[in-house]
C-alpha atoms as an extended CHARMM CRD file, in Angstrom:
* protein
*
        62  EXT
         1         1  MET       CA            -17.9990000000        7.6450000000      -11.3130000000  PROA      1               0.0000000000
         2         2  TYR       CA            -14.7840000000        9.1450000000       -9.4070000000  PROA      2               0.0000000000
         3         3  ASN       CA            -12.9200000000       12.4180000000      -10.4850000000  PROA      3               0.0000000000
         4         4  PHE       CA             -9.3110000000       10.8340000000      -10.2340000000  PROA      4               0.0000000000
         5         5  SER       CA             -7.7690000000       14.2400000000      -10.9400000000  PROA      5               0.0000000000
         6         6  GLU       CA             -9.3810000000       15.5850000000       -7.3930000000  PROA      6               0.0000000000
         7         7  LEU       CA             -7.0210000000       16.8450000000       -5.0380000000  PROA      7               0.0000000000
         8         8  ASP       CA             -7.1340000000       15.4420000000       -1.2740000000  PROA      8               0.0000000000
         9         9  LYS       CA             -9.7360000000       13.1600000000       -1.6900000000  PROA      9               0.0000000000
        10        10  VAL       CA             -9.7040000000        9.2660000000       -0.6940000000  PROA      10              0.0000000000
        11        11  MET       CA            -10.9610000000        7.2470000000       -3.4910000000  PROA      11              0.0000000000
        12        12  PRO       CA            -10.2050000000        3.7750000000       -4.6690000000  PROA      12              0.0000000000
        13        13  HSD       CA             -7.1350000000        3.2930000000       -6.9330000000  PROA      13              0.0000000000
        14        14  PRO       CA             -8.0590000000        3.5690000000      -10.9530000000  PROA      14              0.0000000000
        15        15  VAL       CA             -5.9870000000        0.4420000000      -11.2400000000  PROA      15              0.0000000000
        16        16  TYR       CA             -5.6190000000       -1.6310000000       -8.2720000000  PROA      16              0.0000000000
        17        17  GLY       CA             -9.0910000000       -0.5160000000       -6.3380000000  PROA      17              0.0000000000
        18        18  TRP       CA            -10.0810000000       -4.1910000000       -7.0800000000  PROA      18              0.0000000000
        19        19  MET       CA             -7.6950000000       -5.4080000000       -4.5830000000  PROA      19              0.0000000000
        20        20  THR       CA             -9.2240000000       -2.8870000000       -2.0960000000  PROA      20              0.0000000000
        21        21  TRP       CA             -6.3500000000       -0.3020000000       -2.7470000000  PROA      21              0.0000000000
        22        22  VAL       CA             -6.8860000000        3.4200000000       -2.2020000000  PROA      22              0.0000000000
        23        23  CYS       CA             -5.2620000000        6.4870000000       -3.5720000000  PROA      23              0.0000000000
        24        24  VAL       CA             -5.0150000000       10.2670000000       -2.4830000000  PROA      24              0.0000000000
        25        25  VAL       CA             -3.9420000000       12.6840000000       -4.8130000000  PROA      25              0.0000000000
        26        26  ASN       CA             -1.7300000000       15.1350000000       -3.2230000000  PROA      26              0.0000000000
        27        27  PRO       CA             -3.0500000000       14.6810000000        0.4720000000  PROA      27              0.0000000000
        28        28  THR       CA             -2.9690000000       17.2440000000        2.9660000000  PROA      28              0.0000000000
        29        29  LEU       CA             -1.7880000000       16.6830000000        6.6610000000  PROA      29              0.0000000000
        30        30  LYS       CA             -5.5130000000       17.0090000000        7.6670000000  PROA      30              0.0000000000
        31        31  THR       CA             -6.5540000000       13.9520000000        5.4330000000  PROA      31              0.0000000000
        32        32  ILE       CA             -3.8060000000       11.5660000000        6.3710000000  PROA      32              0.0000000000
        33        33  GLU       CA             -4.5410000000       12.4760000000       10.2480000000  PROA      33              0.0000000000
        34        34  SER       CA             -8.0820000000       11.2370000000        9.4270000000  PROA      34              0.0000000000
        35        35  MET       CA             -7.0790000000        8.1070000000        7.8700000000  PROA      35              0.0000000000
        36        36  GLU       CA             -4.7030000000        7.2330000000       10.9400000000  PROA      36              0.0000000000
        37        37  ALA       CA             -7.0260000000        8.2550000000       13.3060000000  PROA      37              0.0000000000
        38        38  GLN       CA             -9.9490000000        5.9940000000       11.6320000000  PROA      38              0.0000000000
        39        39  GLY       CA             -7.3880000000        3.0460000000       11.5790000000  PROA      39              0.0000000000
        40        40  LEU       CA             -6.9020000000        3.0830000000        8.0110000000  PROA      40              0.0000000000
        41        41  PHE       CA             -3.1620000000        2.4480000000        7.8220000000  PROA      41              0.0000000000
        42        42  GLU       CA             -3.3530000000       -0.2640000000       10.4870000000  PROA      42              0.0000000000
        43        43  GLU       CA             -6.0780000000       -2.0010000000        9.1420000000  PROA      43              0.0000000000
        44        44  ALA       CA             -4.3000000000       -2.1830000000        5.6020000000  PROA      44              0.0000000000
        45        45  TYR       CA             -1.1460000000       -3.3440000000        7.5340000000  PROA      45              0.0000000000
        46        46  GLN       CA             -2.9970000000       -6.1930000000        9.2080000000  PROA      46              0.0000000000
        47        47  ALA       CA             -4.7400000000       -7.1720000000        6.2430000000  PROA      47              0.0000000000
        48        48  ALA       CA             -1.3160000000       -7.2620000000        3.9990000000  PROA      48              0.0000000000
        49        49  ILE       CA             -0.0180000000       -9.4700000000        6.9780000000  PROA      49              0.0000000000
        50        50  ALA       CA             -2.9200000000      -11.9720000000        7.0650000000  PROA      50              0.0000000000
        51        51  THR       CA             -2.5250000000      -12.2730000000        2.9340000000  PROA      51              0.0000000000
        52        52  ILE       CA              1.2210000000      -13.2150000000        3.2980000000  PROA      52              0.0000000000
        53        53  ASP       CA              0.7350000000      -15.4840000000        6.5210000000  PROA      53              0.0000000000
        54        54  LYS       CA             -2.1010000000      -17.3110000000        4.3320000000  PROA      54              0.0000000000
        55        55  LYS       CA              0.2760000000      -17.6430000000        1.6910000000  PROA      55              0.0000000000
        56        56  LEU       CA              3.2240000000      -18.6400000000        3.7060000000  PROA      56              0.0000000000
        57        57  LYS       CA              0.5510000000      -21.5600000000        5.1800000000  PROA      57              0.0000000000
        58        58  GLN       CA             -0.2190000000      -22.7330000000        1.7060000000  PROA      58              0.0000000000
        59        59  ARG       CA              2.9350000000      -23.4200000000        0.7360000000  PROA      59              0.0000000000
        60        60  ARG       CA              4.4840000000      -24.9350000000        3.8500000000  PROA      60              0.0000000000
        61        61  SER       CA              1.6620000000      -27.2960000000        3.6060000000  PROA      61              0.0000000000
        62        62  LYS       CA              2.4350000000      -28.8820000000        0.1700000000  PROA      62              0.0000000000
């Protein structure tokens, strides 16, 4: 179980975790830089683009 009141810890979002969202309550600069260094922001951005592209292709094929 996760303690969603814990500060500065990456964990699944309490509501949208099933959609692979994460949350960080009151992140420090160190945590943000660590997430950036691991490529998490870019990975999330590319996943969002892929999802949108897939939906647009489905609409165009109708």
